[in-house]
N, C-alpha and C positions, 0 to 999 in steps of 0.2 A: 229830319222830319219837319223842321220849322219852315222850310221853304215850300212845303206842299200845302194843299188846301184839303187834306184828308178829313172828311166828315163835316165840312162846313157848308152843308146844304139843308134846305128845309126838310127833305126826306130823312136825313140822318138825325136832325134835331128832334123831329116829331116822333120818329120810331124809338129813339133812346129815351125821350121823356115819358112816353107811354110805358115802356118796359121798366123804367125806374120806378114809376108809380106802382106798377104791378109787383115789383120786388119788395118795395116798402110795405105794401099791404100784405103780401105773403109772409113777411117777417112778423108783422103784427099778429096775423092769424095763427102763426106758429106758436108765438108766446101765449096766445089766448087758448091754445089747444082746440082750434076749430078747423078740422081737416077740410070741410066743405069750402070754407072761406079761403083756405090756403090754395086749394086746387083751382078755385075760381080766379084767384089772383095770378096763378101761374098761367091761366088762360089769357089774362090781360097781358102778361109778358109776351106770349106768343103773338097776340094781336098786335103788339108794338112792332114786331118784326114784319108781320104781314103788311101793316100800314106803311112802314118804311119802304118795303119792296114795291108796293103798288104806287106809291108816290114817285119812286125812282122810275118806274115804268111810264109814268105820266110826264116825265121830263124834269122833275124837281130834284133829281139826284145828280151825282157827279158822273160824267162819262167814264167808261172803263179805262181809257188811255189818257185821261186828263192829268193824272198824277205821275206819269212816267217822266223820269229825268231825261234831259236831252243827252244824246251821245256827243262826244267831243267834236265829231265832224259836223253834226247838226248845229252845235253851238258856234262853231267857226263860221258857218254859212249865215247864221242868224245875225252875227255881229257885222258882217260885211254888207 
């Protein structure tokens, strides 16, 4: 996995950051016994996924085939 660029895009970083903030807030609201805050925070988690998906659609994500490893025949052609 070290050779791939899996997740190293603005869309991935933004989506994961928003979702992480939502998870942290949801945990805090769970400890505070506040169901409304918990569910609102879970909405933020979903929002993170939507934002990442939209950003990928805008061209800020990784192309679907960008992380595919080369076949041996492709690698031989690339070297020559």
